All heavy atoms as TSV, in Angstrom:
chain	resi	resn	atom	element	x	y	z
A	1	MET	N	N	22.787	23.998	-15.650
A	1	MET	CA	C	22.287	23.904	-14.295
A	1	MET	C	C	21.953	25.306	-13.791
A	1	MET	O	O	22.767	26.208	-13.861
A	1	MET	CB	C	23.335	23.251	-13.395
A	1	MET	CG	C	22.890	23.149	-11.965
A	1	MET	SD	S	24.102	22.318	-10.927
A	1	MET	CE	C	24.763	23.710	-10.063
A	2	ALA	N	N	20.752	25.449	-13.280
A	2	ALA	CA	C	20.313	26.727	-12.727
A	2	ALA	C	C	19.956	26.543	-11.258
A	2	ALA	O	O	19.539	25.462	-10.841
A	2	ALA	CB	C	19.105	27.247	-13.493
A	3	GLU	N	N	20.126	27.600	-10.485
A	3	GLU	CA	C	19.777	27.553	-9.066
A	3	GLU	C	C	18.585	28.476	-8.842
A	3	GLU	O	O	18.600	29.640	-9.252
A	3	GLU	CB	C	20.957	27.989	-8.209
A	3	GLU	CG	C	20.685	27.852	-6.729
A	3	GLU	CD	C	21.918	28.085	-5.878
A	3	GLU	OE1	O	22.858	27.265	-5.977
A	3	GLU	OE2	O	21.937	29.080	-5.150
A	4	HIS	N	N	17.558	27.935	-8.199
A	4	HIS	CA	C	16.339	28.669	-7.907
A	4	HIS	C	C	16.162	28.735	-6.393
A	4	HIS	O	O	16.532	27.799	-5.689
A	4	HIS	CB	C	15.133	27.967	-8.537
A	4	HIS	CG	C	15.296	27.718	-10.000
A	4	HIS	ND1	N	14.863	28.600	-10.953
A	4	HIS	CD2	C	15.882	26.694	-10.670
A	4	HIS	CE1	C	15.159	28.124	-12.153
A	4	HIS	NE2	N	15.782	26.966	-12.003
A	5	HIS	N	N	15.573	29.818	-5.905
A	5	HIS	CA	C	15.382	29.996	-4.464
A	5	HIS	C	C	13.901	30.171	-4.156
A	5	HIS	O	O	13.182	30.846	-4.894
A	5	HIS	CB	C	16.182	31.200	-3.966
A	5	HIS	CG	C	17.653	30.991	-4.068
A	5	HIS	ND1	N	18.397	30.518	-3.014
A	5	HIS	CD2	C	18.502	31.135	-5.095
A	5	HIS	CE1	C	19.647	30.404	-3.396
A	5	HIS	NE2	N	19.742	30.778	-4.663
A	6	LEU	N	N	13.482	29.568	-3.051
A	6	LEU	CA	C	12.109	29.673	-2.584
A	6	LEU	C	C	12.139	29.985	-1.097
A	6	LEU	O	O	12.691	29.218	-0.305
A	6	LEU	CB	C	11.362	28.354	-2.833
A	6	LEU	CG	C	9.920	28.285	-2.352
A	6	LEU	CD1	C	9.051	29.306	-3.081
A	6	LEU	CD2	C	9.372	26.878	-2.563
A	7	ASP	N	N	11.581	31.120	-0.722
A	7	ASP	CA	C	11.528	31.558	0.674
A	7	ASP	C	C	10.147	31.225	1.230
A	7	ASP	O	O	9.148	31.770	0.764
A	7	ASP	CB	C	11.789	33.057	0.736
A	7	ASP	CG	C	11.797	33.616	2.148
A	7	ASP	OD1	O	11.245	32.968	3.069
A	7	ASP	OD2	O	12.338	34.705	2.337
A	8	VAL	N	N	10.097	30.322	2.199
A	8	VAL	CA	C	8.832	29.964	2.840
A	8	VAL	C	C	8.893	30.293	4.337
A	8	VAL	O	O	8.206	29.664	5.140
A	8	VAL	CB	C	8.441	28.486	2.585
A	8	VAL	CG1	C	8.150	28.256	1.115
A	8	VAL	CG2	C	9.524	27.531	3.076
A	9	LEU	N	N	9.697	31.284	4.687
A	9	LEU	CA	C	9.804	31.705	6.085
A	9	LEU	C	C	8.435	32.147	6.595
A	9	LEU	O	O	7.715	32.886	5.922
A	9	LEU	CB	C	10.810	32.838	6.237
A	9	LEU	CG	C	12.265	32.475	5.978
A	9	LEU	CD1	C	13.130	33.723	5.925
A	9	LEU	CD2	C	12.773	31.507	7.030
A	10	GLY	N	N	8.068	31.667	7.772
A	10	GLY	CA	C	6.801	32.026	8.389
A	10	GLY	C	C	5.617	31.203	7.922
A	10	GLY	O	O	4.523	31.369	8.441
A	11	GLU	N	N	5.820	30.334	6.959
A	11	GLU	CA	C	4.727	29.510	6.447
A	11	GLU	C	C	4.729	28.148	7.131
A	11	GLU	O	O	5.778	27.574	7.394
A	11	GLU	CB	C	4.839	29.350	4.936
A	11	GLU	CG	C	4.719	30.672	4.214
A	11	GLU	CD	C	4.850	30.538	2.712
A	11	GLU	OE1	O	4.873	29.413	2.185
A	11	GLU	OE2	O	4.952	31.588	2.046
A	12	MET	N	N	3.538	27.645	7.417
A	12	MET	CA	C	3.401	26.359	8.101
A	12	MET	C	C	2.913	25.299	7.123
A	12	MET	O	O	2.267	25.614	6.122
A	12	MET	CB	C	2.425	26.495	9.269
A	12	MET	CG	C	2.924	27.487	10.324
A	12	MET	SD	S	1.823	27.654	11.718
A	12	MET	CE	C	2.120	26.100	12.525
A	13	CYS	N	N	3.227	24.046	7.431
A	13	CYS	CA	C	2.832	22.914	6.600
A	13	CYS	C	C	1.311	22.846	6.507
A	13	CYS	O	O	0.632	23.158	7.488
A	13	CYS	CB	C	3.386	21.611	7.165
A	13	CYS	SG	S	5.150	21.457	6.892
A	14	PRO	N	N	0.851	22.450	5.355
A	14	PRO	CA	C	1.563	21.861	4.214
A	14	PRO	C	C	2.013	22.870	3.162
A	14	PRO	O	O	2.557	22.471	2.134
A	14	PRO	CB	C	0.538	20.909	3.622
A	14	PRO	CG	C	-0.758	21.630	3.798
A	14	PRO	CD	C	-0.610	22.326	5.153
A	15	LEU	N	N	1.803	24.164	3.375
A	15	LEU	CA	C	2.099	25.163	2.351
A	15	LEU	C	C	3.545	25.118	1.848
A	15	LEU	O	O	3.760	25.152	0.625
A	15	LEU	CB	C	1.735	26.563	2.836
A	15	LEU	CG	C	1.701	27.648	1.775
A	15	LEU	CD1	C	0.787	27.276	0.615
A	15	LEU	CD2	C	1.258	28.955	2.380
A	16	PRO	N	N	4.565	25.014	2.710
A	16	PRO	CA	C	5.938	24.946	2.178
A	16	PRO	C	C	6.164	23.750	1.255
A	16	PRO	O	O	6.848	23.876	0.234
A	16	PRO	CB	C	6.811	24.843	3.433
A	16	PRO	CG	C	6.000	25.491	4.494
A	16	PRO	CD	C	4.574	25.117	4.174
A	17	ILE	N	N	5.572	22.613	1.585
A	17	ILE	CA	C	5.722	21.418	0.738
A	17	ILE	C	C	5.035	21.644	-0.596
A	17	ILE	O	O	5.591	21.329	-1.657
A	17	ILE	CB	C	5.173	20.169	1.452
A	17	ILE	CG1	C	6.008	19.866	2.694
A	17	ILE	CG2	C	5.158	18.969	0.505
A	17	ILE	CD1	C	5.429	18.798	3.595
A	18	LEU	N	N	3.837	22.198	-0.569
A	18	LEU	CA	C	3.096	22.450	-1.808
A	18	LEU	C	C	3.813	23.456	-2.698
A	18	LEU	O	O	3.908	23.266	-3.923
A	18	LEU	CB	C	1.683	22.938	-1.486
A	18	LEU	CG	C	0.789	21.955	-0.736
A	18	LEU	CD1	C	-0.508	22.622	-0.323
A	18	LEU	CD2	C	0.525	20.717	-1.572
A	19	ARG	N	N	4.354	24.513	-2.099
A	19	ARG	CA	C	5.077	25.519	-2.886
A	19	ARG	C	C	6.382	24.949	-3.447
A	19	ARG	O	O	6.754	25.253	-4.585
A	19	ARG	CB	C	5.350	26.758	-2.038
A	19	ARG	CG	C	4.043	27.519	-1.735
A	19	ARG	CD	C	4.260	28.851	-1.107
A	19	ARG	NE	N	5.056	29.700	-1.993
A	19	ARG	CZ	C	5.838	30.686	-1.557
A	19	ARG	NH1	N	5.908	30.971	-0.271
A	19	ARG	NH2	N	6.523	31.419	-2.400
A	20	ALA	N	N	7.072	24.111	-2.656
A	20	ALA	CA	C	8.301	23.478	-3.142
A	20	ALA	C	C	7.991	22.527	-4.296
A	20	ALA	O	O	8.731	22.474	-5.279
A	20	ALA	CB	C	9.005	22.739	-2.006
A	21	GLU	N	N	6.894	21.794	-4.186
A	21	GLU	CA	C	6.494	20.877	-5.261
A	21	GLU	C	C	6.217	21.645	-6.547
A	21	GLU	O	O	6.658	21.249	-7.629
A	21	GLU	CB	C	5.250	20.093	-4.834
A	21	GLU	CG	C	4.667	19.219	-5.917
A	21	GLU	CD	C	5.519	18.038	-6.308
A	21	GLU	OE1	O	6.273	17.528	-5.458
A	21	GLU	OE2	O	5.452	17.619	-7.487
A	22	LYS	N	N	5.503	22.752	-6.447
A	22	LYS	CA	C	5.188	23.565	-7.625
A	22	LYS	C	C	6.471	24.098	-8.273
A	22	LYS	O	O	6.619	24.055	-9.493
A	22	LYS	CB	C	4.268	24.715	-7.223
A	22	LYS	CG	C	3.792	25.536	-8.390
A	22	LYS	CD	C	2.786	26.582	-7.936
A	22	LYS	CE	C	2.305	27.410	-9.111
A	22	LYS	NZ	N	1.310	28.406	-8.705
A	23	ALA	N	N	7.397	24.571	-7.459
A	23	ALA	CA	C	8.670	25.078	-7.987
A	23	ALA	C	C	9.502	23.952	-8.589
A	23	ALA	O	O	10.137	24.119	-9.638
A	23	ALA	CB	C	9.451	25.783	-6.881
A	24	PHE	N	N	9.493	22.784	-7.945
A	24	PHE	CA	C	10.264	21.633	-8.415
A	24	PHE	C	C	9.809	21.198	-9.807
A	24	PHE	O	O	10.626	20.809	-10.646
A	24	PHE	CB	C	10.124	20.474	-7.424
A	24	PHE	CG	C	10.876	19.244	-7.815
A	24	PHE	CD1	C	12.231	19.128	-7.563
A	24	PHE	CD2	C	10.236	18.180	-8.430
A	24	PHE	CE1	C	12.931	17.984	-7.920
A	24	PHE	CE2	C	10.918	17.034	-8.779
A	24	PHE	CZ	C	12.272	16.937	-8.529
A	25	GLN	N	N	8.513	21.250	-10.058
A	25	GLN	CA	C	7.972	20.806	-11.345
A	25	GLN	C	C	8.497	21.639	-12.509
A	25	GLN	O	O	8.513	21.179	-13.646
A	25	GLN	CB	C	6.442	20.839	-11.316
A	25	GLN	CG	C	5.832	19.833	-10.369
A	25	GLN	CD	C	6.268	18.405	-10.651
A	25	GLN	OE1	O	6.419	17.993	-11.801
A	25	GLN	NE2	N	6.491	17.647	-9.591
A	26	LYS	N	N	8.959	22.853	-12.247
A	26	LYS	CA	C	9.480	23.736	-13.287
A	26	LYS	C	C	10.966	23.511	-13.559
A	26	LYS	O	O	11.508	24.065	-14.516
A	26	LYS	CB	C	9.254	25.195	-12.901
A	26	LYS	CG	C	7.790	25.551	-12.783
A	26	LYS	CD	C	7.625	26.967	-12.305
A	26	LYS	CE	C	6.152	27.300	-12.107
A	26	LYS	NZ	N	5.961	28.659	-11.587
A	27	LEU	N	N	11.636	22.708	-12.722
A	27	LEU	CA	C	13.074	22.496	-12.856
A	27	LEU	C	C	13.407	21.525	-13.978
A	27	LEU	O	O	12.629	20.618	-14.280
A	27	LEU	CB	C	13.663	21.946	-11.553
A	27	LEU	CG	C	13.521	22.775	-10.292
A	27	LEU	CD1	C	14.195	22.058	-9.136
A	27	LEU	CD2	C	14.076	24.166	-10.470
A	28	GLN	N	N	14.575	21.713	-14.547
A	28	GLN	CA	C	15.143	20.771	-15.506
A	28	GLN	C	C	16.118	19.857	-14.757
A	28	GLN	O	O	16.573	20.199	-13.663
A	28	GLN	CB	C	15.896	21.536	-16.605
A	28	GLN	CG	C	15.051	22.526	-17.366
A	28	GLN	CD	C	13.978	21.867	-18.195
A	28	GLN	OE1	O	14.200	20.818	-18.801
A	28	GLN	NE2	N	12.805	22.466	-18.221
A	29	ALA	N	N	16.455	18.725	-15.348
A	29	ALA	CA	C	17.443	17.827	-14.735
A	29	ALA	C	C	18.730	18.601	-14.478
A	29	ALA	O	O	19.205	19.336	-15.332
A	29	ALA	CB	C	17.706	16.634	-15.639
A	30	GLY	N	N	19.257	18.470	-13.263
A	30	GLY	CA	C	20.476	19.158	-12.865
A	30	GLY	C	C	20.241	20.480	-12.172
A	30	GLY	O	O	21.149	21.025	-11.552
A	31	ASP	N	N	19.023	21.018	-12.272
A	31	ASP	CA	C	18.707	22.274	-11.590
A	31	ASP	C	C	18.612	22.064	-10.083
A	31	ASP	O	O	18.347	20.959	-9.610
A	31	ASP	CB	C	17.380	22.852	-12.083
A	31	ASP	CG	C	17.473	23.491	-13.454
A	31	ASP	OD1	O	18.583	23.550	-14.020
A	31	ASP	OD2	O	16.419	23.921	-13.963
A	32	VAL	N	N	18.825	23.147	-9.353
A	32	VAL	CA	C	18.824	23.122	-7.895
A	32	VAL	C	C	17.748	24.076	-7.383
A	32	VAL	O	O	17.627	25.193	-7.874
A	32	VAL	CB	C	20.201	23.546	-7.338
A	32	VAL	CG1	C	20.191	23.634	-5.827
A	32	VAL	CG2	C	21.282	22.603	-7.827
A	33	LEU	N	N	16.998	23.610	-6.398
A	33	LEU	CA	C	16.018	24.440	-5.708
A	33	LEU	C	C	16.457	24.551	-4.255
A	33	LEU	O	O	16.661	23.532	-3.592
A	33	LEU	CB	C	14.619	23.825	-5.784
A	33	LEU	CG	C	13.512	24.539	-5.010
A	33	LEU	CD1	C	13.294	25.943	-5.547
A	33	LEU	CD2	C	12.222	23.730	-5.066
A	34	VAL	N	N	16.635	25.779	-3.768
A	34	VAL	CA	C	17.022	26.014	-2.384
A	34	VAL	C	C	15.810	26.620	-1.673
A	34	VAL	O	O	15.369	27.714	-2.011
A	34	VAL	CB	C	18.233	26.962	-2.272
A	34	VAL	CG1	C	18.603	27.190	-0.811
A	34	VAL	CG2	C	19.419	26.411	-3.057
A	35	VAL	N	N	15.270	25.872	-0.707
A	35	VAL	CA	C	14.100	26.309	0.045
A	35	VAL	C	C	14.568	26.769	1.423
A	35	VAL	O	O	15.247	26.021	2.130
A	35	VAL	CB	C	13.077	25.159	0.193
A	35	VAL	CG1	C	11.847	25.634	0.947
A	35	VAL	CG2	C	12.699	24.581	-1.164
A	36	THR	N	N	14.204	27.983	1.808
A	36	THR	CA	C	14.549	28.514	3.119
A	36	THR	C	C	13.309	28.476	3.992
A	36	THR	O	O	12.265	29.017	3.620
A	36	THR	CB	C	15.072	29.957	3.016
A	36	THR	OG1	O	16.180	29.971	2.111
A	36	THR	CG2	C	15.519	30.478	4.369
A	37	THR	N	N	13.417	27.817	5.165
A	37	THR	CA	C	12.274	27.667	6.063
A	37	THR	C	C	12.693	27.877	7.510
A	37	THR	O	O	13.843	27.656	7.877
A	37	THR	CB	C	11.621	26.281	5.899
A	37	THR	OG1	O	10.450	26.215	6.718
A	37	THR	CG2	C	12.560	25.148	6.274
A	38	ASP	N	N	11.728	28.284	8.309
A	38	ASP	CA	C	11.941	28.382	9.751
A	38	ASP	C	C	10.963	27.480	10.498
A	38	ASP	O	O	10.812	27.586	11.706
A	38	ASP	CB	C	11.799	29.830	10.226
A	38	ASP	CG	C	10.453	30.448	9.883
A	38	ASP	OD1	O	9.647	29.805	9.175
A	38	ASP	OD2	O	10.202	31.585	10.299
A	39	HIS	N	N	10.327	26.587	9.768
A	39	HIS	CA	C	9.341	25.683	10.352
A	39	HIS	C	C	9.937	24.275	10.398
A	39	HIS	O	O	10.244	23.690	9.359
A	39	HIS	CB	C	8.065	25.716	9.508
A	39	HIS	CG	C	6.906	25.020	10.101
A	39	HIS	ND1	N	6.454	25.272	11.370
A	39	HIS	CD2	C	6.099	24.066	9.593
A	39	HIS	CE1	C	5.410	24.502	11.616
A	39	HIS	NE2	N	5.183	23.762	10.546
A	40	SER	N	N	10.112	23.734	11.598
A	40	SER	CA	C	10.790	22.442	11.738
A	40	SER	C	C	10.045	21.311	11.042
A	40	SER	O	O	10.669	20.375	10.542
A	40	SER	CB	C	11.016	22.098	13.207
A	40	SER	OG	O	9.787	21.966	13.889
A	41	CYS	N	N	8.720	21.389	10.981
A	41	CYS	CA	C	7.966	20.349	10.269
A	41	CYS	C	C	8.275	20.377	8.775
A	41	CYS	O	O	8.383	19.327	8.142
A	41	CYS	CB	C	6.470	20.501	10.510
A	41	CYS	SG	S	5.988	20.088	12.193
A	42	ALA	N	N	8.421	21.562	8.203
A	42	ALA	CA	C	8.786	21.684	6.789
A	42	ALA	C	C	10.209	21.192	6.577
A	42	ALA	O	O	10.503	20.548	5.563
A	42	ALA	CB	C	8.641	23.121	6.314
A	43	MET	N	N	11.085	21.477	7.529
A	43	MET	CA	C	12.479	21.039	7.426
A	43	MET	C	C	12.558	19.520	7.351
A	43	MET	O	O	13.413	18.963	6.674
A	43	MET	CB	C	13.274	21.563	8.629
A	43	MET	CG	C	14.735	21.201	8.651
A	43	MET	SD	S	15.139	19.712	9.592
A	43	MET	CE	C	14.602	20.096	11.212
A	44	LYS	N	N	11.640	18.841	8.011
A	44	LYS	CA	C	11.599	17.375	7.960
A	44	LYS	C	C	10.726	16.874	6.812
A	44	LYS	O	O	11.047	15.888	6.164
A	44	LYS	CB	C	11.066	16.837	9.282
A	44	LYS	CG	C	11.970	17.132	10.452
A	44	LYS	CD	C	11.330	16.712	11.757
A	44	LYS	CE	C	12.192	17.148	12.935
A	44	LYS	NZ	N	11.527	16.936	14.216
A	45	GLY	N	N	9.601	17.545	6.571
A	45	GLY	CA	C	8.623	17.075	5.597
A	45	GLY	C	C	9.038	17.229	4.148
A	45	GLY	O	O	8.718	16.373	3.316
A	46	ILE	N	N	9.732	18.321	3.830
A	46	ILE	CA	C	10.129	18.538	2.437
A	46	ILE	C	C	11.084	17.451	1.950
A	46	ILE	O	O	10.850	16.854	0.900
A	46	ILE	CB	C	10.685	19.964	2.233
A	46	ILE	CG1	C	9.540	20.981	2.371
A	46	ILE	CG2	C	11.376	20.104	0.872
A	46	ILE	CD1	C	9.980	22.431	2.366
A	47	PRO	N	N	12.149	17.119	2.678
A	47	PRO	CA	C	13.014	16.029	2.207
A	47	PRO	C	C	12.265	14.690	2.092
A	47	PRO	O	O	12.490	13.942	1.142
A	47	PRO	CB	C	14.112	15.944	3.269
A	47	PRO	CG	C	14.177	17.323	3.830
A	47	PRO	CD	C	12.745	17.794	3.836
A	48	LEU	N	N	11.366	14.411	3.019
A	48	LEU	CA	C	10.576	13.171	2.930
A	48	LEU	C	C	9.708	13.175	1.676
A	48	LEU	O	O	9.605	12.157	0.991
A	48	LEU	CB	C	9.701	13.003	4.167
A	48	LEU	CG	C	10.422	12.655	5.459
A	48	LEU	CD1	C	9.442	12.663	6.635
A	48	LEU	CD2	C	11.099	11.299	5.352
A	49	HIS	N	N	9.108	14.298	1.377
A	49	HIS	CA	C	8.253	14.405	0.196
A	49	HIS	C	C	9.037	14.144	-1.085
A	49	HIS	O	O	8.548	13.452	-1.979
A	49	HIS	CB	C	7.611	15.793	0.152
A	49	HIS	CG	C	6.806	16.036	-1.078
A	49	HIS	ND1	N	5.530	15.534	-1.232
A	49	HIS	CD2	C	7.087	16.721	-2.227
A	49	HIS	CE1	C	5.063	15.902	-2.413
A	49	HIS	NE2	N	5.987	16.628	-3.027
A	50	PHE	N	N	10.242	14.682	-1.167
A	50	PHE	CA	C	11.003	14.573	-2.410
A	50	PHE	C	C	11.737	13.252	-2.569
A	50	PHE	O	O	12.333	13.009	-3.612
A	50	PHE	CB	C	11.938	15.776	-2.571
A	50	PHE	CG	C	11.187	16.993	-3.007
A	50	PHE	CD1	C	10.777	17.936	-2.084
A	50	PHE	CD2	C	10.839	17.170	-4.326
A	50	PHE	CE1	C	10.049	19.038	-2.473
A	50	PHE	CE2	C	10.107	18.264	-4.739
A	50	PHE	CZ	C	9.711	19.206	-3.798
A	51	ARG	N	N	11.655	12.377	-1.595
A	51	ARG	CA	C	12.231	11.037	-1.769
A	51	ARG	C	C	11.521	10.271	-2.868
A	51	ARG	O	O	12.102	9.405	-3.502
A	51	ARG	CB	C	12.158	10.249	-0.465
A	51	ARG	CG	C	13.173	10.686	0.529
A	51	ARG	CD	C	13.177	9.790	1.724
A	51	ARG	NE	N	14.138	10.302	2.690
A	51	ARG	CZ	C	14.212	9.909	3.926
A	51	ARG	NH1	N	13.385	8.997	4.390
A	51	ARG	NH2	N	15.110	10.430	4.732
A	52	LYS	N	N	10.242	10.584	-3.106
A	52	LYS	CA	C	9.486	9.877	-4.146
A	52	LYS	C	C	9.788	10.403	-5.545
A	52	LYS	O	O	9.387	9.812	-6.529
A	52	LYS	CB	C	7.992	9.961	-3.856
A	52	LYS	CG	C	7.399	11.329	-4.035
A	52	LYS	CD	C	5.914	11.347	-3.739
A	52	LYS	CE	C	5.352	12.739	-3.958
A	52	LYS	NZ	N	3.938	12.800	-3.720
A	53	HIS	N	N	10.475	11.531	-5.632
A	53	HIS	CA	C	10.841	12.129	-6.916
A	53	HIS	C	C	12.274	11.756	-7.276
A	53	HIS	O	O	13.026	11.229	-6.473
A	53	HIS	CB	C	10.751	13.662	-6.835
A	53	HIS	CG	C	9.370	14.176	-6.653
A	53	HIS	ND1	N	8.410	14.101	-7.624
A	53	HIS	CD2	C	8.781	14.773	-5.598
A	53	HIS	CE1	C	7.295	14.631	-7.185
A	53	HIS	NE2	N	7.492	15.052	-5.955
A	54	ALA	N	N	12.637	12.094	-8.493
A	54	ALA	CA	C	14.033	11.947	-8.896
A	54	ALA	C	C	14.779	13.157	-8.355
A	54	ALA	O	O	15.023	14.126	-9.051
A	54	ALA	CB	C	14.141	11.871	-10.409
A	55	ALA	N	N	15.067	13.119	-7.050
A	55	ALA	CA	C	15.690	14.278	-6.421
A	55	ALA	C	C	16.640	13.839	-5.326
A	55	ALA	O	O	16.459	12.795	-4.714
A	55	ALA	CB	C	14.626	15.202	-5.836
A	56	CYS	N	N	17.632	14.654	-5.090
A	56	CYS	CA	C	18.569	14.469	-3.993
A	56	CYS	C	C	18.422	15.683	-3.092
A	56	CYS	O	O	18.483	16.818	-3.570
A	56	CYS	CB	C	19.982	14.378	-4.556
A	56	CYS	SG	S	21.260	14.308	-3.293
A	57	THR	N	N	18.183	15.474	-1.792
A	57	THR	CA	C	17.981	16.600	-0.890
A	57	THR	C	C	18.985	16.600	0.247
A	57	THR	O	O	19.409	15.541	0.706
A	57	THR	CB	C	16.559	16.602	-0.282
A	57	THR	OG1	O	16.404	15.408	0.473
A	57	THR	CG2	C	15.489	16.673	-1.347
A	58	THR	N	N	19.360	17.787	0.682
A	58	THR	CA	C	20.169	17.956	1.884
A	58	THR	C	C	19.585	19.116	2.679
A	58	THR	O	O	18.982	20.032	2.113
A	58	THR	CB	C	21.650	18.267	1.558
A	58	THR	OG1	O	21.712	19.446	0.766
A	58	THR	CG2	C	22.314	17.122	0.827
A	59	VAL	N	N	19.755	19.058	3.990
A	59	VAL	CA	C	19.287	20.115	4.875
A	59	VAL	C	C	20.508	20.747	5.525
A	59	VAL	O	O	21.351	20.049	6.081
A	59	VAL	CB	C	18.327	19.563	5.950
A	59	VAL	CG1	C	17.887	20.676	6.892
A	59	VAL	CG2	C	17.118	18.894	5.304
A	60	GLN	N	N	20.586	22.073	5.440
A	60	GLN	CA	C	21.717	22.804	6.001
A	60	GLN	C	C	21.195	23.876	6.945
A	60	GLN	O	O	20.325	24.659	6.562
A	60	GLN	CB	C	22.520	23.466	4.887
A	60	GLN	CG	C	22.985	22.530	3.815
A	60	GLN	CD	C	23.487	23.263	2.575
A	60	GLN	OE1	O	23.341	24.457	2.433
A	60	GLN	NE2	N	24.073	22.514	1.679
A	61	PRO	N	N	21.701	23.925	8.184
A	61	PRO	CA	C	21.316	25.033	9.061
A	61	PRO	C	C	21.848	26.343	8.484
A	61	PRO	O	O	22.997	26.420	8.064
A	61	PRO	CB	C	21.987	24.716	10.390
A	61	PRO	CG	C	22.694	23.412	10.228
A	61	PRO	CD	C	22.623	22.999	8.805
A	62	ALA	N	N	20.988	27.358	8.432
A	62	ALA	CA	C	21.403	28.660	7.898
A	62	ALA	C	C	21.611	29.669	9.017
A	62	ALA	O	O	22.461	30.534	8.928
A	62	ALA	CB	C	20.361	29.181	6.914
A	63	ALA	N	N	20.817	29.559	10.059
A	63	ALA	CA	C	20.893	30.421	11.236
A	63	ALA	C	C	20.095	29.712	12.320
A	63	ALA	O	O	19.465	28.692	12.060
A	63	ALA	CB	C	20.324	31.800	10.943
A	64	ARG	N	N	20.089	30.253	13.494
A	64	ARG	CA	C	19.336	29.617	14.574
A	64	ARG	C	C	17.853	29.546	14.202
A	64	ARG	O	O	17.209	30.576	14.000
A	64	ARG	CB	C	19.525	30.400	15.857
A	64	ARG	CG	C	18.882	29.741	17.052
A	64	ARG	CD	C	19.184	30.524	18.315
A	64	ARG	NE	N	18.550	29.922	19.455
A	64	ARG	CZ	C	19.149	29.105	20.306
A	64	ARG	NH1	N	20.428	28.821	20.144
A	64	ARG	NH2	N	18.496	28.597	21.316
A	65	GLY	N	N	17.342	28.324	14.050
A	65	GLY	CA	C	15.937	28.120	13.723
A	65	GLY	C	C	15.578	28.316	12.263
A	65	GLY	O	O	14.405	28.348	11.915
A	66	ILE	N	N	16.571	28.432	11.395
A	66	ILE	CA	C	16.336	28.589	9.956
A	66	ILE	C	C	17.177	27.552	9.217
A	66	ILE	O	O	18.349	27.353	9.531
A	66	ILE	CB	C	16.685	30.007	9.468
A	66	ILE	CG1	C	15.799	31.033	10.168
A	66	ILE	CG2	C	16.540	30.113	7.944
A	66	ILE	CD1	C	16.122	32.465	9.829
A	67	TRP	N	N	16.540	26.889	8.246
A	67	TRP	CA	C	17.221	25.855	7.470
A	67	TRP	C	C	17.102	26.149	5.992
A	67	TRP	O	O	16.135	26.733	5.532
A	67	TRP	CB	C	16.604	24.483	7.736
A	67	TRP	CG	C	16.683	24.074	9.161
A	67	TRP	CD1	C	17.717	23.417	9.780
A	67	TRP	CD2	C	15.702	24.289	10.168
A	67	TRP	NE1	N	17.417	23.223	11.111
A	67	TRP	CE2	C	16.185	23.751	11.375
A	67	TRP	CE3	C	14.449	24.895	10.184
A	67	TRP	CZ2	C	15.472	23.781	12.557
A	67	TRP	CZ3	C	13.731	24.939	11.365
A	67	TRP	CH2	C	14.247	24.381	12.538
A	68	LYS	N	N	18.120	25.712	5.259
A	68	LYS	CA	C	18.091	25.730	3.801
A	68	LYS	C	C	18.035	24.282	3.344
A	68	LYS	O	O	18.890	23.473	3.721
A	68	LYS	CB	C	19.320	26.426	3.227
A	68	LYS	CG	C	19.313	27.907	3.498
A	68	LYS	CD	C	20.266	28.639	2.597
A	68	LYS	CE	C	20.239	30.121	2.873
A	68	LYS	NZ	N	19.085	30.798	2.403
A	69	ILE	N	N	17.013	23.979	2.586
A	69	ILE	CA	C	16.837	22.634	2.040
A	69	ILE	C	C	17.229	22.707	0.567
A	69	ILE	O	O	16.624	23.459	-0.200
A	69	ILE	CB	C	15.381	22.154	2.198
A	69	ILE	CG1	C	14.986	22.227	3.678
A	69	ILE	CG2	C	15.216	20.747	1.642
A	69	ILE	CD1	C	13.501	22.160	3.917
A	70	VAL	N	N	18.245	21.953	0.205
A	70	VAL	CA	C	18.752	21.968	-1.170
A	70	VAL	C	C	18.218	20.731	-1.871
A	70	VAL	O	O	18.447	19.607	-1.433
A	70	VAL	CB	C	20.294	21.979	-1.174
A	70	VAL	CG1	C	20.818	21.981	-2.608
A	70	VAL	CG2	C	20.823	23.186	-0.398
A	71	ILE	N	N	17.482	20.966	-2.962
A	71	ILE	CA	C	16.879	19.882	-3.732
A	71	ILE	C	C	17.475	19.926	-5.130
A	71	ILE	O	O	17.383	20.942	-5.821
A	71	ILE	CB	C	15.353	20.049	-3.814
A	71	ILE	CG1	C	14.742	20.170	-2.412
A	71	ILE	CG2	C	14.721	18.903	-4.596
A	71	ILE	CD1	C	13.327	20.684	-2.395
A	72	VAL	N	N	18.096	18.819	-5.546
A	72	VAL	CA	C	18.676	18.718	-6.884
A	72	VAL	C	C	17.818	17.774	-7.702
A	72	VAL	O	O	17.607	16.628	-7.303
A	72	VAL	CB	C	20.129	18.204	-6.820
A	72	VAL	CG1	C	20.708	18.104	-8.220
A	72	VAL	CG2	C	20.989	19.081	-5.929
A	73	ARG	N	N	17.305	18.264	-8.807
A	73	ARG	CA	C	16.515	17.400	-9.680
A	73	ARG	C	C	17.482	16.551	-10.494
A	73	ARG	O	O	18.290	17.073	-11.253
A	73	ARG	CB	C	15.626	18.219	-10.598
A	73	ARG	CG	C	14.744	17.304	-11.432
A	73	ARG	CD	C	13.593	18.007	-12.028
A	73	ARG	NE	N	12.675	17.001	-12.536
A	73	ARG	CZ	C	11.384	17.130	-12.557
A	73	ARG	NH1	N	10.826	18.231	-12.082
A	73	ARG	NH2	N	10.627	16.189	-13.042
A	74	THR	N	N	17.407	15.242	-10.311
A	74	THR	CA	C	18.356	14.347	-10.952
A	74	THR	C	C	17.824	13.755	-12.254
A	74	THR	O	O	18.584	13.187	-13.025
A	74	THR	CB	C	18.771	13.213	-10.009
A	74	THR	OG1	O	17.604	12.521	-9.568
A	74	THR	CG2	C	19.524	13.767	-8.811
A	75	ALA	N	N	16.532	13.849	-12.478
A	75	ALA	CA	C	15.953	13.313	-13.736
A	75	ALA	C	C	14.746	14.124	-14.128
A	75	ALA	O	O	14.212	14.891	-13.392
A	75	ALA	CB	C	15.573	11.860	-13.573
């Protein structure tokens, strides 16, 4: 299991979703992708996007107005 980080601070949708998708495609089963965002639409959109994948997502507040989205590739 490897942990990968993607910083999309300051980026607006759909770019954070597209960048997360590109990074996700490189993951192996069990790998974790942690996306850091300050855009509330990305905070909501990224977990919705990954529901269609073999992924488990959680959103964690990191600081005021900043979230860490943890995506675990399950298959």
